[in-house]
C-alpha positions, 0 to 999 in steps of 0.5 A: 500499500502506498498510503498508511491511515489511522484515524485521522492521520493519512502518510503517503508514501514517495510511490504514490506519486510515482505511481499517479505520473505513470498513470498521468503518461500513460505507459507501463511501469516496466517502460517508466523504469526504463526511462528511470534506469531501474530495475522493474522489480525495484520500481514495483517495489518503490509503487507498493510501497515496499522501499524507501526513496533511495537518494539514487532514486530521488536524483533520478525522478528529479532530472526525469521530471525536471524538479529539485532533489529536495522536493523527492527527498522532502516526500520521504521524509514527510512519509517517514515522520507521519508513520513514526507519528501513526506508529507513536498513536497506535502505541499510546493507544495500546498502552492506555490499557496499562494505564487503566491497570495502574493506579496512577495516584499512588505514584503521584501520591509518593511524588514521583511523576507529575499530577495530570489527567493527559492519558499522554502525559501520564504514560510519558510520566509513567515511562520515565518513573519505570525506565521502559519504552512501553508500558507493555514491559511492564506486562510482561512474567519474566520482567521482575516478577516471575509470575505463572500465568497458568495459574488460574488466579493470577492475572494481567493485572497482578502481572503487570502491579507487581512489576511495577511494585518492584520497580518502584522500589529499585528507583528509591533503592538508587537514592540510598547511598550504602557502603559496601555490602558486608555480610559479617557486619550484618550477621553481628547486627542481627541481635540490635535488630531484634530488640528493635520490636520492643521500641516505638517505629519512631524510634527503631526505624531511622535506626534500622535505615543506617544500619541497613546502610551500613551492612550495604541494604538498601531498606525501601518501605513502600505503600500497597499497589492494587492487584500486585500482591508483593508483601516483600522483596529482596533482589541485588543491584549489584555484588556489593548493594542490596534491595530490600523492600517491604509493603507497609500493609497490614504493618502489625508486628508481628507479620512486619518482624516476621517479614523482616527477619525472612528476607534478612536470611534471603540477603545471607543467602547470597543468591545474587542472580536470584530475586526473592518476592513475597507475595499473597499469590504462591504463583508470584514467587520468583525464586524457584527453589521451595528450600530457599524460600523454607530456611527463611521461614524457618530462620524469621521464626526461630531467630524472633522466638528461639525454638526450644523456648518457644516449644517448651512454651506453648507445652504450658495451659493456659496460654492466655494473656498473662502469660503470654506477657510474661513470656515475650518478656522473658525472650525479650520480644513484642507480646504481639510477635508471639500472639502472631507465632501462636497463631499461625501454627494454630495454638490459637484462633486469629482472633483472639488476644489481637488486642496485643498485636500492635498495628505499626504507624510509620511515615513514608516520606 
């Protein structure tokens, strides 16, 4: 086709004008090709918009028709420009469905995109923020979060939003200056991190962030992004810096500290090529090694409450508020962490002793 149309846009290939000239002259394409000193095949491809107008053909057409070379080169330039505009418009229209999936207000509240209602401007803002040429990249199931799309409850919305959340965390990590990763230093800080369960967030959070930076860990606490299902993530940025990101949804003390120590264990495993995703959806965990996940779960549970002490405690009856408080004080842990462990292991119903489960309020910059 010598012209391309999309909505109100029309791009005329130079071959369209050549075809009109041939018709006006009342000769065959073969004769015109001979007059133009080119092959039938080349002329046929030009007329059918299969090849661009070359400088050589532009020169020959100018000489044959008594025009300037610029006339023909301008036709090609305008065609190329219009085709690019059509492609951009089509791509923009296709990307609008990703814009509908992503909660733009989420990123606006984080002050990482411009406040605008214009779809094209929103898409452009998200291109810059996510560092992608197209939002469709976020829909690729193996981009940042490896999701098994064969699992029925994993949708395109989950994949797009999960990738968006991880990239948001990575962008935040870039702004955090860290010392080179030091596994030994991080291990030495673990006892201090555990004692933070007894402190208020206003006291422990700044110290926790600074401590992680000393160890080469960029710690990010992000708001929940609708449809993402991601609760936490560990991803190595390079061999000397690692991202540890946690979702602030349902930020109860027991959930926060278990999640934190779970992700710390993944860091200590030092699987640099792996991306670990803790997700509501089992099909959206990027680590293929289930043993690494089980190891992280065991480490988090047993570091917060030593297995021996915990087993002796649950052997006692009854498990009431008073005994939970006493035990928590004895082992130096937040009583909400004890309640969370008991609920998870089935020793308490999830509606029991909920008054001991403190919900944190952390101001995210």
